[in-house]
C-alpha positions as protocol buffer text, in pm:
chain_id: "A"
residue {
  index: 1
  type: MET
  ca { x: 1276 y: 3575 z: -10078 }
}
residue {
  index: 2
  type: LYS
  ca { x: 1295 y: 3197 z: -9919 }
}
residue {
  index: 3
  type: SER
  ca { x: 1549 y: 3258 z: -9683 }
}
residue {
  index: 4
  type: TYR
  ca { x: 1372 y: 3588 z: -9537 }
}
residue {
  index: 5
  type: ALA
  ca { x: 1031 y: 3408 z: -9489 }
}
residue {
  index: 6
  type: ARG
  ca { x: 1243 y: 3097 z: -9337 }
}
residue {
  index: 7
  type: GLN
  ca { x: 1381 y: 3392 z: -9063 }
}
residue {
  index: 8
  type: ASN
  ca { x: 1048 y: 3507 z: -8976 }
}
residue {
  index: 9
  type: VAL
  ca { x: 913 y: 3166 z: -8917 }
}
residue {
  index: 10
  type: LYS
  ca { x: 1194 y: 3091 z: -8697 }
}
residue {
  index: 11
  type: ARG
  ca { x: 1189 y: 3415 z: -8508 }
}
residue {
  index: 12
  type: ALA
  ca { x: 833 y: 3349 z: -8473 }
}
residue {
  index: 13
  type: GLY
  ca { x: 857 y: 3007 z: -8348 }
}
residue {
  index: 14
  type: ALA
  ca { x: 1161 y: 3101 z: -8099 }
}
residue {
  index: 15
  type: THR
  ca { x: 955 y: 3361 z: -7943 }
}
residue {
  index: 16
  type: ALA
  ca { x: 671 y: 3121 z: -7918 }
}
residue {
  index: 17
  type: VAL
  ca { x: 889 y: 2888 z: -7743 }
}
residue {
  index: 18
  type: ILE
  ca { x: 1038 y: 3171 z: -7520 }
}
residue {
  index: 19
  type: ALA
  ca { x: 687 y: 3295 z: -7449 }
}
residue {
  index: 20
  type: ALA
  ca { x: 549 y: 2938 z: -7344 }
}
residue {
  index: 21
  type: ALA
  ca { x: 847 y: 2887 z: -7114 }
}
residue {
  index: 22
  type: LEU
  ca { x: 796 y: 3232 z: -6946 }
}
residue {
  index: 23
  type: LEU
  ca { x: 399 y: 3176 z: -6897 }
}
residue {
  index: 24
  type: ALA
  ca { x: 530 y: 2815 z: -6752 }
}
residue {
  index: 25
  type: ALA
  ca { x: 755 y: 2914 z: -6499 }
}
residue {
  index: 26
  type: THR
  ca { x: 555 y: 3244 z: -6358 }
}
residue {
  index: 27
  type: GLY
  ca { x: 217 y: 3031 z: -6424 }
}
residue {
  index: 28
  type: CYS
  ca { x: 203 y: 2900 z: -6055 }
}
residue {
  index: 29
  type: GLY
  ca { x: 129 y: 3265 z: -5923 }
}
residue {
  index: 30
  type: TYR
  ca { x: -196 y: 3232 z: -6124 }
}
residue {
  index: 31
  type: ILE
  ca { x: -337 y: 2957 z: -5951 }
}
residue {
  index: 32
  type: GLN
  ca { x: -173 y: 2969 z: -5619 }
}
residue {
  index: 33
  type: ASP
  ca { x: -321 y: 3268 z: -5340 }
}
residue {
  index: 34
  type: GLN
  ca { x: -59 y: 3536 z: -5305 }
}
residue {
  index: 35
  type: PRO
  ca { x: 64 y: 3490 z: -4922 }
}
residue {
  index: 36
  type: THR
  ca { x: 99 y: 3859 z: -4915 }
}
residue {
  index: 37
  type: LEU
  ca { x: -277 y: 3866 z: -4965 }
}
residue {
  index: 38
  type: ILE
  ca { x: -383 y: 3685 z: -4639 }
}
residue {
  index: 39
  type: GLN
  ca { x: -467 y: 3862 z: -4336 }
}
residue {
  index: 40
  type: TYR
  ca { x: -338 y: 3746 z: -4020 }
}
residue {
  index: 41
  type: ASP
  ca { x: -274 y: 3878 z: -3689 }
}
residue {
  index: 42
  type: ALA
  ca { x: 104 y: 3941 z: -3678 }
}
residue {
  index: 43
  type: SER
  ca { x: 116 y: 4024 z: -3338 }
}
residue {
  index: 44
  type: ASP
  ca { x: 29 y: 3853 z: -3012 }
}
residue {
  index: 45
  type: GLY
  ca { x: -326 y: 3965 z: -3014 }
}
residue {
  index: 46
  type: VAL
  ca { x: -647 y: 3860 z: -3190 }
}
residue {
  index: 47
  type: SER
  ca { x: -857 y: 4043 z: -3393 }
}
residue {
  index: 48
  type: ALA
  ca { x: -1241 y: 4026 z: -3504 }
}
residue {
  index: 49
  type: SER
  ca { x: -1519 y: 4232 z: -3673 }
}
residue {
  index: 50
  type: VAL
  ca { x: -1855 y: 4299 z: -3523 }
}
residue {
  index: 51
  type: GLY
  ca { x: -2098 y: 4545 z: -3688 }
}
residue {
  index: 52
  type: ASP
  ca { x: -1887 y: 4838 z: -3863 }
}
residue {
  index: 53
  type: VAL
  ca { x: -1661 y: 4777 z: -3582 }
}
residue {
  index: 54
  type: GLU
  ca { x: -1313 y: 4603 z: -3601 }
}
residue {
  index: 55
  type: ALA
  ca { x: -1116 y: 4523 z: -3325 }
}
residue {
  index: 56
  type: ARG
  ca { x: -748 y: 4460 z: -3393 }
}
residue {
  index: 57
  type: ASN
  ca { x: -463 y: 4315 z: -3193 }
}
residue {
  index: 58
  type: LEU
  ca { x: -682 y: 4262 z: -2877 }
}
residue {
  index: 59
  type: LEU
  ca { x: -482 y: 4114 z: -2562 }
}
residue {
  index: 60
  type: VAL
  ca { x: -484 y: 4156 z: -2167 }
}
residue {
  index: 61
  type: VAL
  ca { x: -175 y: 4222 z: -1974 }
}
residue {
  index: 62
  type: THR
  ca { x: -178 y: 4104 z: -1583 }
}
residue {
  index: 63
  type: ASN
  ca { x: 71 y: 3954 z: -1342 }
}
residue {
  index: 64
  type: ASP
  ca { x: -150 y: 3688 z: -1216 }
}
residue {
  index: 65
  type: ALA
  ca { x: -541 y: 3582 z: -1279 }
}
residue {
  index: 66
  type: GLN
  ca { x: -682 y: 3724 z: -958 }
}
residue {
  index: 67
  type: ASP
  ca { x: -477 y: 4036 z: -1006 }
}
residue {
  index: 68
  type: ALA
  ca { x: -635 y: 4335 z: -1252 }
}
residue {
  index: 69
  type: GLY
  ca { x: -570 y: 4313 z: -1632 }
}
residue {
  index: 70
  type: ARG
  ca { x: -541 y: 4583 z: -1898 }
}
residue {
  index: 71
  type: MET
  ca { x: -693 y: 4540 z: -2251 }
}
residue {
  index: 72
  type: LEU
  ca { x: -500 y: 4658 z: -2484 }
}
residue {
  index: 73
  type: GLY
  ca { x: -522 y: 4655 z: -2892 }
}
residue {
  index: 74
  type: ALA
  ca { x: -770 y: 4909 z: -3089 }
}
residue {
  index: 75
  type: LEU
  ca { x: -1105 y: 4946 z: -3181 }
}
residue {
  index: 76
  type: VAL
  ca { x: -1202 y: 5056 z: -3552 }
}
residue {
  index: 77
  type: ASN
  ca { x: -1539 y: 5219 z: -3638 }
}
residue {
  index: 78
  type: THR
  ca { x: -1585 y: 5176 z: -4075 }
}
residue {
  index: 79
  type: GLY
  ca { x: -1917 y: 5316 z: -3983 }
}
residue {
  index: 80
  type: GLU
  ca { x: -2135 y: 5637 z: -4047 }
}
residue {
  index: 81
  type: GLN
  ca { x: -2242 y: 5657 z: -3671 }
}
residue {
  index: 82
  type: SER
  ca { x: -2085 y: 5657 z: -3360 }
}
residue {
  index: 83
  type: ALA
  ca { x: -2069 y: 5298 z: -3201 }
}
residue {
  index: 84
  type: ASP
  ca { x: -2078 y: 5178 z: -2874 }
}
residue {
  index: 85
  type: VAL
  ca { x: -1871 y: 4877 z: -2839 }
}
residue {
  index: 86
  type: GLN
  ca { x: -1878 y: 4654 z: -2501 }
}
residue {
  index: 87
  type: ILE
  ca { x: -1594 y: 4377 z: -2457 }
}
residue {
  index: 88
  type: ASP
  ca { x: -1739 y: 4113 z: -2214 }
}
residue {
  index: 89
  type: THR
  ca { x: -1503 y: 3857 z: -2070 }
}
residue {
  index: 90
  type: GLY
  ca { x: -1717 y: 3712 z: -1804 }
}
residue {
  index: 91
  type: ASP
  ca { x: -1546 y: 3864 z: -1499 }
}
residue {
  index: 92
  type: ALA
  ca { x: -1596 y: 4229 z: -1632 }
}
residue {
  index: 93
  type: THR
  ca { x: -1738 y: 4415 z: -1914 }
}
residue {
  index: 94
  type: LEU
  ca { x: -1548 y: 4723 z: -2097 }
}
residue {
  index: 95
  type: ARG
  ca { x: -1790 y: 5023 z: -2252 }
}
residue {
  index: 96
  type: PHE
  ca { x: -1645 y: 5245 z: -2516 }
}
residue {
  index: 97
  type: GLN
  ca { x: -1796 y: 5489 z: -2751 }
}
residue {
  index: 98
  type: VAL
  ca { x: -1612 y: 5460 z: -3118 }
}
residue {
  index: 99
  type: PRO
  ca { x: -1678 y: 5792 z: -3312 }
}
residue {
  index: 100
  type: ALA
  ca { x: -1767 y: 5742 z: -3688 }
}
residue {
  index: 101
  type: ASN
  ca { x: -1482 y: 5669 z: -3883 }
}
residue {
  index: 102
  type: SER
  ca { x: -1252 y: 5668 z: -3628 }
}
residue {
  index: 103
  type: GLU
  ca { x: -1003 y: 5426 z: -3412 }
}
residue {
  index: 104
  type: LEU
  ca { x: -988 y: 5438 z: -3073 }
}
residue {
  index: 105
  type: ASN
  ca { x: -648 y: 5292 z: -2912 }
}
residue {
  index: 106
  type: LEU
  ca { x: -692 y: 5123 z: -2595 }
}
residue {
  index: 107
  type: ASP
  ca { x: -336 y: 5178 z: -2505 }
}
residue {
  index: 108
  type: GLU
  ca { x: -420 y: 5520 z: -2425 }
}
residue {
  index: 109
  type: GLU
  ca { x: -757 y: 5396 z: -2234 }
}
residue {
  index: 110
  type: GLN
  ca { x: -776 y: 5278 z: -1864 }
}
residue {
  index: 111
  type: ALA
  ca { x: -944 y: 4939 z: -1991 }
}
residue {
  index: 112
  type: LEU
  ca { x: -923 y: 4732 z: -1650 }
}
residue {
  index: 113
  type: ILE
  ca { x: -1042 y: 4404 z: -1602 }
}
residue {
  index: 114
  type: ASP
  ca { x: -1060 y: 4297 z: -1241 }
}
residue {
  index: 115
  type: PRO
  ca { x: -1005 y: 4027 z: -1175 }
}
residue {
  index: 116
  type: THR
  ca { x: -842 y: 3926 z: -1492 }
}
residue {
  index: 117
  type: GLY
  ca { x: -993 y: 3546 z: -1479 }
}
residue {
  index: 118
  type: ALA
  ca { x: -695 y: 3385 z: -1638 }
}
residue {
  index: 119
  type: ALA
  ca { x: -326 y: 3352 z: -1595 }
}
residue {
  index: 120
  type: PRO
  ca { x: -50 y: 3488 z: -1797 }
}
residue {
  index: 121
  type: GLY
  ca { x: 23 y: 3230 z: -2139 }
}
residue {
  index: 122
  type: SER
  ca { x: -359 y: 3125 z: -2123 }
}
residue {
  index: 123
  type: LEU
  ca { x: -648 y: 3281 z: -2315 }
}
residue {
  index: 124
  type: LEU
  ca { x: -1006 y: 3440 z: -2193 }
}
residue {
  index: 125
  type: PHE
  ca { x: -1231 y: 3216 z: -2364 }
}
residue {
  index: 126
  type: GLY
  ca { x: -1546 y: 3337 z: -2503 }
}
residue {
  index: 127
  type: THR
  ca { x: -1498 y: 3683 z: -2467 }
}
residue {
  index: 128
  type: GLU
  ca { x: -1762 y: 3868 z: -2647 }
}
residue {
  index: 129
  type: LEU
  ca { x: -1786 y: 4151 z: -2850 }
}
residue {
  index: 130
  type: ARG
  ca { x: -2090 y: 4366 z: -2913 }
}
residue {
  index: 131
  type: ALA
  ca { x: -2163 y: 4643 z: -3134 }
}
residue {
  index: 132
  type: SER
  ca { x: -2413 y: 4771 z: -3380 }
}
residue {
  index: 133
  type: GLY
  ca { x: -2657 y: 4508 z: -3234 }
}
residue {
  index: 134
  type: SER
  ca { x: -2428 y: 4250 z: -3363 }
}
residue {
  index: 135
  type: THR
  ca { x: -2241 y: 4030 z: -3127 }
}
residue {
  index: 136
  type: THR
  ca { x: -1940 y: 3790 z: -3187 }
}
residue {
  index: 137
  type: SER
  ca { x: -1714 y: 3565 z: -2948 }
}
residue {
  index: 138
  type: VAL
  ca { x: -1284 y: 3576 z: -2941 }
}
residue {
  index: 139
  type: ASP
  ca { x: -1048 y: 3389 z: -2753 }
}
residue {
  index: 140
  type: VAL
  ca { x: -792 y: 3689 z: -2621 }
}
residue {
  index: 141
  type: PRO
  ca { x: -446 y: 3596 z: -2553 }
}
residue {
  index: 142
  type: VAL
  ca { x: -347 y: 3698 z: -2172 }
}
residue {
  index: 143
  type: LEU
  ca { x: 11 y: 3804 z: -2120 }
}
residue {
  index: 144
  type: ASP
  ca { x: 240 y: 3911 z: -1848 }
}
residue {
  index: 145
  type: GLY
  ca { x: 536 y: 4155 z: -1847 }
}
residue {
  index: 146
  type: ALA
  ca { x: 778 y: 3943 z: -1994 }
}
residue {
  index: 147
  type: LEU
  ca { x: 790 y: 4151 z: -2284 }
}
residue {
  index: 148
  type: GLU
  ca { x: 901 y: 4431 z: -2242 }
}
residue {
  index: 149
  type: GLN
  ca { x: 662 y: 4628 z: -2465 }
}
residue {
  index: 150
  type: TYR
  ca { x: 377 y: 4548 z: -2307 }
}
residue {
  index: 151
  type: ALA
  ca { x: 554 y: 4577 z: -1896 }
}
residue {
  index: 152
  type: PRO
  ca { x: 434 y: 4935 z: -1903 }
}
residue {
  index: 153
  type: TYR
  ca { x: 67 y: 4866 z: -1928 }
}
residue {
  index: 154
  type: VAL
  ca { x: 60 y: 4593 z: -1620 }
}
residue {
  index: 155
  type: PRO
  ca { x: -171 y: 4720 z: -1406 }
}
residue {
  index: 156
  type: GLY
  ca { x: 64 y: 4782 z: -1070 }
}
residue {
  index: 157
  type: GLY
  ca { x: 404 y: 4727 z: -1245 }
}
residue {
  index: 158
  type: SER
  ca { x: 513 y: 4392 z: -1413 }
}
residue {
  index: 159
  type: ASP
  ca { x: 626 y: 4156 z: -1123 }
}
residue {
  index: 160
  type: TYR
  ca { x: 796 y: 3975 z: -1418 }
}
residue {
  index: 161
  type: THR
  ca { x: 1151 y: 3909 z: -1319 }
}
residue {
  index: 162
  type: PRO
  ca { x: 1390 y: 3774 z: -1593 }
}
residue {
  index: 163
  type: PRO
  ca { x: 1547 y: 3421 z: -1493 }
}
residue {
  index: 164
  type: PRO
  ca { x: 1923 y: 3446 z: -1374 }
}
residue {
  index: 165
  type: GLU
  ca { x: 2198 y: 3468 z: -1609 }
}
residue {
  index: 166
  type: PRO
  ca { x: 2407 y: 3134 z: -1650 }
}
residue {
  index: 167
  type: THR
  ca { x: 2764 y: 3178 z: -1503 }
}
residue {
  index: 168
  type: GLU
  ca { x: 3090 y: 3090 z: -1698 }
}
residue {
  index: 169
  type: GLY
  ca { x: 3128 y: 2719 z: -1723 }
}
residue {
  index: 170
  type: HIS
  ca { x: 2741 y: 2614 z: -1675 }
}
């Protein structure tokens, strides 16, 4: 009888040690935020919320600061009513009507800013987003047609020319 009780105590002790080791090894997840839960802008644009509207991946493509540019991104209205959204860059104001509980892709709109007011590689500082009586400010990146996914959206066509290929021996 003694040996049977002793075996149970040993098993319980071993189980407790294994459980403690597993908790210690995986306990960092208990106190550390999961990186997959952190929201960030995974692309080239910026995002912001104003009222019931979420602006996602906003950016402008252009050839030059004095040329026309095109706003790309999406406006998502999570509200129960249609939203009148204004995007004011300082040089131009864009207006959009976003139906309730829907998304408006600016890629499908002619969202032109003329002049752009900032050169490719810089930001449109202090761009104001207005909707539902709320206002917020965001710095919108300005890109050119160097990335082929944006080249078709540059007003008048992209004038970007890639650098020459290196020759052999150089």
